KEROPA-369796 format. One line per 3 residues: their letters; for each residue x, y, z of N, C-alpha, C. Coordinates in Angstrom, 1 decimal. Example, Ala and Ser with C-alpha at 12.3 -4.5 7.8 and 13.67 -1.06 7.14 Angstrom:
! KEROPA-369796
AS = 13.2,-5.7,7.8,12.3,-4.5,7.8,13.2,-3.3,7.8 | 12.8,-2.2,7.1,13.7,-1.1,7.1,12.9,0.0,7.9;
This chain:
! KEROPA-369796
MKG = 127.2,133.3,-20.4,128.1,131.7,-20.1,129.1,132.1,-18.9 | 129.5,131.3,-18.3,130.8,131.9,-17.2,132.0,132.3,-18.0 | 133.1,133.2,-17.7,134.5,133.7,-17.7,133.8,134.2,-19.5;
ETS = 132.7,134.5,-19.8,132.3,135.7,-20.7,132.2,137.1,-20.4 | 132.7,138.6,-21.2,132.4,140.2,-20.5,131.1,140.2,-20.7 | 130.4,141.1,-20.6,128.8,140.6,-21.2,128.7,142.2,-21.4;
HRR = 128.6,143.1,-22.1,128.5,144.7,-22.3,126.8,145.1,-21.7 | 126.5,144.0,-21.6,125.4,144.9,-21.1,125.3,145.4,-19.5 | 125.4,146.1,-18.9,125.0,146.6,-17.8,124.0,146.9,-17.4;
PNV = 123.2,146.4,-15.9,122.5,146.7,-16.0,121.9,148.2,-15.4 | 120.6,149.0,-15.8,120.6,151.2,-16.1,120.6,150.5,-14.4 | 120.6,150.5,-13.4,121.5,151.0,-12.3,122.8,151.4,-12.0;
KFF = 123.7,150.8,-13.1,124.6,151.1,-12.8,125.3,152.4,-13.4 | 124.1,152.2,-14.6,124.7,153.3,-15.3,124.7,155.3,-14.5 | 122.9,154.6,-14.1,122.3,156.0,-13.5,123.1,156.2,-12.2;
VAL = 123.9,155.2,-11.4,124.6,155.6,-10.2,126.2,156.3,-11.0 | 126.7,155.6,-12.5,127.4,156.0,-12.7,127.5,157.6,-12.9 | 126.0,157.9,-13.2,125.7,159.8,-14.6,125.5,160.6,-13.2;
CAV = 125.0,159.6,-12.2,124.4,160.8,-11.2,125.9,161.2,-10.5 | 126.9,160.7,-10.3,128.3,160.9,-9.8,128.7,161.5,-10.5 | 129.1,161.8,-11.7,129.3,162.6,-12.7,128.8,163.5,-12.5;
CAT = 127.1,163.7,-12.3,126.5,164.7,-12.5,126.7,165.6,-11.2 | 126.1,164.9,-10.4,126.7,165.8,-9.0,128.4,166.5,-8.7 | 129.3,166.6,-9.9,130.6,167.7,-9.6,130.1,168.6,-10.2;
ATP = 128.1,169.2,-11.1,128.4,170.4,-11.4,127.2,170.9,-11.2 | 127.1,170.6,-9.7,126.0,171.1,-9.0,126.5,172.4,-8.1 | 128.1,173.0,-8.5,128.4,174.4,-7.8,127.6,175.1,-9.4;
LLA = 128.4,175.0,-10.5,128.2,175.4,-11.2,126.4,175.5,-11.4 | 125.7,175.0,-11.3,123.9,175.3,-11.5,123.0,175.6,-10.2 | 123.9,176.1,-9.7,124.0,176.5,-7.9,122.4,177.6,-8.8;
GEA = 121.5,177.7,-7.7,120.6,178.4,-7.7,119.3,177.9,-8.7 | 119.9,177.4,-9.6,118.6,176.4,-10.1,117.8,175.7,-9.1 | 116.1,175.7,-9.8,115.6,174.8,-9.3,116.3,173.1,-9.7;
SFV = 116.3,173.3,-10.9,115.9,172.3,-11.6,116.5,172.1,-13.1 | 117.5,171.4,-14.0,118.2,171.4,-15.1,118.2,170.4,-15.3 | 116.8,170.6,-16.7,116.5,168.8,-17.5,116.5,169.1,-19.1;
KDY = 117.8,168.0,-20.0,117.7,168.8,-21.3,117.6,167.1,-21.8 | 116.4,166.8,-22.4,116.1,165.6,-22.9,117.1,165.3,-24.2 | 117.8,163.7,-24.2,118.2,163.5,-25.8,118.4,163.9,-26.8;
RDA = 116.1,163.8,-26.8,116.1,164.5,-28.4,116.6,165.5,-28.6 | 116.7,166.8,-27.6,116.3,168.0,-28.0,118.0,167.9,-28.3 | 119.3,166.7,-27.7,120.8,167.6,-28.6,119.8,167.9,-29.7;
KFR = 121.2,168.8,-29.9,122.0,169.9,-31.1,122.9,168.9,-31.7 | 123.2,168.4,-31.8,124.8,167.7,-32.0,125.9,168.5,-33.7 | 126.9,168.8,-33.5,127.3,169.3,-34.6,128.6,168.7,-34.0;
PLN = 129.6,168.8,-35.4,131.5,168.3,-35.4,131.8,168.1,-34.7 | 132.4,168.1,-33.9,133.5,168.3,-33.2,135.5,168.4,-34.1 | 135.6,169.5,-33.5,136.9,170.5,-34.5,138.2,169.2,-34.9;
PPM = 138.7,169.0,-36.6,139.6,168.2,-37.2,140.3,169.0,-36.6 | 141.2,168.5,-37.4,141.6,166.6,-37.3,142.0,166.0,-36.3 | 141.6,166.0,-34.6,141.0,164.4,-34.0,140.1,164.2,-33.4;
SAG = 139.1,164.3,-33.6,138.2,163.3,-34.0,137.1,163.3,-35.4 | 138.0,163.2,-36.4,136.9,163.0,-37.5,135.4,162.2,-37.5 | 134.7,162.8,-37.5,133.5,162.2,-37.1,132.6,162.1,-36.2;
AEV = 133.3,162.8,-34.8,133.1,163.1,-33.6,131.7,164.0,-34.0 | 131.1,164.2,-33.2,130.4,165.1,-32.6,129.8,165.3,-31.0 | 129.3,166.6,-30.9,129.3,167.3,-29.6,127.9,167.3,-29.8;
AVL = 127.1,167.5,-28.2,125.9,168.7,-28.2,125.8,169.4,-26.0 | 126.2,170.5,-26.9,126.2,171.4,-25.3,124.9,171.3,-24.2 | 125.0,170.8,-23.0,124.0,170.3,-21.7,124.2,171.9,-21.1;
WGD = 125.4,172.2,-21.4,125.5,173.8,-20.4,126.7,174.1,-20.4 | 126.7,175.5,-19.9,129.2,175.4,-19.8,128.8,176.0,-21.1 | 129.9,176.8,-21.7,130.6,176.8,-22.5,132.1,175.6,-22.8;
PNT = 131.6,175.4,-23.4,133.1,174.5,-23.5,134.2,175.1,-24.4 | 134.5,176.0,-24.7,135.3,176.2,-25.6,135.6,177.3,-24.5 | 135.6,178.1,-23.2,135.6,179.4,-22.2,135.7,178.9,-20.8;
GPS = 135.0,177.1,-20.6,134.5,177.0,-18.9,134.5,175.5,-18.9 | 134.4,175.6,-17.8,133.2,174.6,-17.3,131.9,173.8,-18.3 | 131.5,172.9,-18.5,130.9,172.7,-18.9,130.4,170.7,-18.6;
AVL = 129.4,170.8,-19.4,128.7,168.9,-19.5,128.5,169.3,-21.1 | 128.4,168.0,-21.5,128.5,167.7,-22.9,128.0,165.7,-22.9 | 127.1,166.4,-24.4,127.0,164.8,-25.1,128.3,164.6,-26.0;
FKM = 129.1,163.6,-26.0,130.1,163.0,-27.6,129.5,161.4,-28.4 | 129.5,161.3,-29.0,129.4,160.8,-30.5,130.4,160.7,-30.7 | 130.9,159.2,-31.4,132.2,158.5,-31.6,132.0,157.8,-32.9;
RKG = 132.3,157.9,-33.9,132.4,156.6,-34.6,133.3,156.0,-34.7 | 133.3,153.9,-34.9,134.0,153.2,-35.0,135.7,153.4,-35.2 | 136.3,153.5,-34.3,137.9,154.7,-34.4,138.3,154.9,-33.0;
ATP = 139.9,155.2,-33.1,140.8,155.3,-32.3,140.8,156.7,-32.0 | 141.1,157.3,-31.3,141.9,159.3,-31.7,143.6,159.1,-31.5 | 143.9,160.0,-32.0,145.8,159.7,-31.2,145.9,160.1,-30.4;
LHT = 146.4,159.8,-29.8,147.7,160.0,-28.5,147.2,161.7,-28.2 | 146.6,162.1,-27.5,146.4,163.2,-27.7,146.6,164.0,-25.4 | 146.0,164.8,-25.7,146.0,166.3,-24.2,144.4,166.9,-24.1;
HSS = 144.4,167.0,-23.0,143.8,168.2,-22.9,144.2,169.0,-21.8 | 143.9,170.5,-21.4,144.4,171.0,-20.6,143.7,171.2,-19.6 | 142.2,170.9,-19.4,141.6,170.5,-17.7,141.2,168.9,-17.6;
DYH = 140.5,168.2,-15.8,140.4,167.2,-16.6,139.1,167.0,-16.6 | 138.7,165.7,-17.2,137.6,165.5,-17.0,136.5,164.4,-16.8 | 135.7,163.9,-16.8,135.0,162.7,-16.0,133.9,162.7,-17.2;
LAV = 133.6,161.4,-17.9,133.5,160.1,-18.8,132.3,159.6,-18.9 | 131.3,159.6,-18.9,130.5,157.9,-18.6,130.0,157.5,-19.6 | 130.1,156.2,-20.2,129.3,156.1,-21.5,127.8,155.3,-21.3;
IEG = 127.3,156.3,-22.7,125.9,155.5,-22.0,125.3,154.9,-23.8 | 126.3,154.8,-25.4,126.0,153.8,-25.8,126.9,153.1,-26.1 | 127.3,152.3,-27.0,128.2,151.3,-27.0,129.3,151.3,-26.0;
VMK = 130.7,150.4,-27.1,132.0,149.6,-26.2,132.8,150.5,-26.2 | 133.3,151.3,-25.3,135.4,152.2,-25.4,135.9,151.3,-24.9 | 137.1,151.6,-25.3,138.6,152.0,-23.9,139.1,153.6,-24.2;
HWV = 140.2,153.2,-22.9,140.8,154.6,-22.3,141.5,153.8,-22.4 | 143.1,154.4,-22.5,144.6,154.3,-21.9,145.2,155.5,-22.0 | 146.7,155.5,-21.5,146.8,156.9,-21.1,148.3,156.7,-22.2;
KGE = 149.0,156.8,-21.9,151.2,156.8,-22.7,151.3,156.0,-22.1 | 152.2,154.5,-23.0,152.6,154.3,-22.4,152.4,152.5,-22.1 | 150.8,152.1,-22.4,149.7,151.8,-21.8,149.6,151.3,-24.0;
SEA = 148.7,150.1,-23.4,148.2,150.2,-25.3,146.9,149.4,-25.1 | 146.6,150.0,-26.6,144.3,150.0,-26.3,144.4,148.9,-27.1 | 145.4,148.0,-27.3,145.6,145.7,-26.9,144.5,145.8,-25.4;
AAR = 145.9,146.1,-24.6,145.5,145.9,-23.0,144.5,146.8,-22.5 | 143.9,147.5,-22.9,143.1,148.0,-22.2,141.3,147.5,-22.0 | 140.5,148.3,-20.9,139.7,147.2,-20.7,138.3,148.0,-21.9;
ELG = 137.7,146.8,-21.7,136.5,147.2,-22.7,135.5,147.8,-21.8 | 135.2,148.8,-22.3,134.6,150.0,-21.5,132.8,150.3,-21.6 | 131.4,149.6,-21.2,130.2,149.7,-21.5,129.5,150.4,-21.4;
PGS = 128.2,150.5,-21.1,127.2,151.4,-20.4,127.3,151.3,-19.0 | 127.6,152.8,-18.9,127.9,152.4,-17.1,128.4,152.7,-17.1 | 129.7,152.6,-17.8,131.1,152.9,-16.9,131.6,154.6,-16.8;
YWH = 132.9,154.3,-16.0,133.3,155.8,-16.1,134.9,156.0,-15.9 | 135.7,156.9,-16.5,136.9,157.4,-16.4,137.0,158.3,-16.0 | 137.9,159.0,-15.8,138.2,160.3,-15.1,139.7,160.7,-15.7;
IGG = 139.9,160.9,-16.1,141.6,161.7,-16.2,141.9,163.6,-16.6 | 143.5,163.7,-15.7,143.3,164.3,-15.3,143.8,165.6,-16.4 | 144.1,166.9,-16.4,144.4,167.7,-17.5,146.1,167.7,-17.7;
NVI = 146.5,167.7,-18.9,148.0,167.5,-19.9,148.7,166.1,-19.9 | 147.5,165.2,-18.8,147.9,163.2,-18.8,147.7,162.8,-20.7 | 148.6,162.5,-21.4,148.7,161.7,-23.1,147.5,160.7,-22.3;
HAD = 146.6,160.5,-23.3,146.3,159.5,-23.5,145.0,159.7,-24.7 | 144.1,158.1,-25.0,143.5,157.8,-26.0,142.7,157.0,-26.1 | 141.8,157.6,-26.9,140.1,156.7,-26.8,139.5,155.8,-28.2;
SCL = 138.7,155.1,-28.0,138.7,153.5,-28.9,137.2,153.7,-28.5 | 136.4,153.7,-29.9,135.0,153.4,-29.8,135.1,152.5,-31.1 | 134.6,150.8,-30.3,134.4,149.5,-30.0,133.5,149.1,-31.4;
TDH = 132.2,149.5,-31.2,131.3,149.7,-31.6,130.9,150.6,-33.4 | 129.8,150.4,-33.6,129.7,151.3,-34.4,129.9,152.9,-34.4 | 129.4,152.8,-32.7,129.1,154.4,-32.5,129.7,154.1,-30.5;
CVA = 129.4,155.4,-31.4,129.4,154.9,-29.3,129.0,156.3,-29.0 | 128.3,156.5,-27.3,127.2,157.8,-26.9,127.9,158.2,-25.5 | 128.7,159.2,-25.1,128.8,159.2,-24.3,128.8,160.7,-22.8;
FIK = 128.9,161.2,-22.1,129.0,161.9,-21.0,129.7,162.5,-20.7 | 130.2,163.5,-20.4,131.1,164.5,-20.8,130.6,165.6,-19.7 | 131.8,166.3,-18.3,131.9,166.6,-17.6,133.0,167.1,-17.9;
WDG = 133.5,168.8,-17.8,134.6,168.9,-18.3,135.0,170.0,-17.0 | 136.0,169.8,-17.3,135.9,171.4,-15.6,136.5,172.2,-15.6 | 137.4,172.6,-17.1,137.3,173.4,-17.1,137.3,173.5,-19.0;
KRD = 138.5,174.7,-19.7,137.9,174.6,-20.7,138.1,173.1,-22.2 | 137.0,173.7,-22.7,137.5,171.9,-23.7,138.1,172.4,-25.3 | 139.7,171.5,-25.5,140.4,171.6,-25.9,141.0,170.1,-26.0;
GKI = 141.8,170.4,-26.9,142.7,168.7,-27.3,143.9,169.2,-28.3 | 145.2,168.4,-27.7,146.4,168.2,-28.6,146.8,167.1,-28.7 | 146.9,167.2,-29.9,147.8,165.8,-30.2,148.7,165.4,-30.1;
VE = 149.2,164.4,-29.7,150.4,164.7,-29.1,151.7,163.5,-30.3 | 152.4,164.3,-30.7,153.7,163.1,-31.9,154.0,161.9,-30.8;
């Protein structure tokens, strides 16, 4: 219907966004003729509490604890507290509907982002995220080590 927001996006938009994010990983995979990771083989593990209750991550390449990496991220319905990361990251929504906002903005005013949506956040920028559906899955490419600090 006219005026309604649809969270279903054509798959083409999703793959364009994902390819753009993946392209940033090319220097790290130099020398690899091909790199394939099947979603069905992803090994999800709990993410560090207390910031991400119920969140899980599956490493696709790299080591998030020490340097650049790419991960699949699962999040249950709900919002994170305001927080920062020391490294930039790029995120593409795969499943569900998410919101992303920076300090000074509100979750209520943040745009709903469905599959194929993308955002980038710089290191040390205070922000928060939420999952509006039962669960959300995203692809995240970290430019450096993955960490997080809750901002009070």
